[in-house]
C-alpha positions, 0 to 999 in steps of 0.5 A, spaced: 613 950 222 614 944 218 621 940 219 624 936 214 630 932 215 635 933 209 642 934 207 646 940 208 652 941 203 659 942 206 666 941 203 670 944 198 669 945 191 669 938 188 669 935 194 662 935 197 661 933 204 654 932 207 651 933 214 644 931 215 640 936 219 634 937 221 631 944 219 625 948 218 622 947 210 622 954 209 630 956 210 634 955 205 638 948 203 645 951 207 642 956 212 640 955 219 638 948 222 635 945 228 640 940 230 645 935 226 643 929 226 649 925 222 654 926 216 655 923 209 661 922 205 660 920 198 667 920 196 669 914 200 668 908 197 664 905 200 661 911 202 661 914 209 654 914 213 654 916 220 647 917 223 644 919 231 639 913 230 635 915 236 635 923 234 633 921 227 627 917 230 625 922 235 624 927 229 621 923 225 616 921 231 615 929 231 612 929 224 619 931 221 619 929 213 625 926 211 627 928 204 628 923 198 635 923 199 635 922 206 630 916 205 634 913 201 640 913 205 636 911 212 633 905 208 640 903 206 641 903 214 634 899 215 631 905 219 624 906 218 622 913 215 614 912 217 611 910 223 607 904 222 599 905 220 594 904 225 589 898 223 583 900 220 577 900 224 572 895 222 566 896 217 560 901 219 554 897 221 550 901 215 551 898 208 554 902 203 547 903 199 544 907 205 550 912 204 548 917 200 553 921 196 552 928 194 555 931 189 556 938 187 552 941 181 557 943 176 558 951 175 555 954 168 561 956 163 562 963 162 560 966 156 566 967 153 568 959 154 561 958 150 563 962 144 570 959 144 567 952 144 562 954 139 567 957 134 571 951 135 566 946 133 564 950 127 571 950 125 571 943 125 565 942 121 568 946 116 574 942 115 570 935 115 566 939 110 572 941 105 575 934 106 
């Protein structure tokens, strides 16, 4: 089950109010969710954003992916949405030239493709000869 942290719309027509929720990615936007993590009211100036920081960080540590809008809102609160990357291991002892790359042999083109390419090439030669 892929978990996403996203906004769930609530409120009346033309009066949006959003809940920040952790939900299964396959569920619909306003459907079932796992947990409410905060809310966002874009109508008041400045906008109102309340989040449960510890719960969000816990979901992120479990692998939940925030939506683009949630990432933007969390960035405004300076909450990191990604875990820091681990340091890269030191370069291997063997030189790069010793590593052998293997490429797959390309598949042969189908007979239909070969005919179409030949027809196009012939048409291009005729057009070049006319001009």
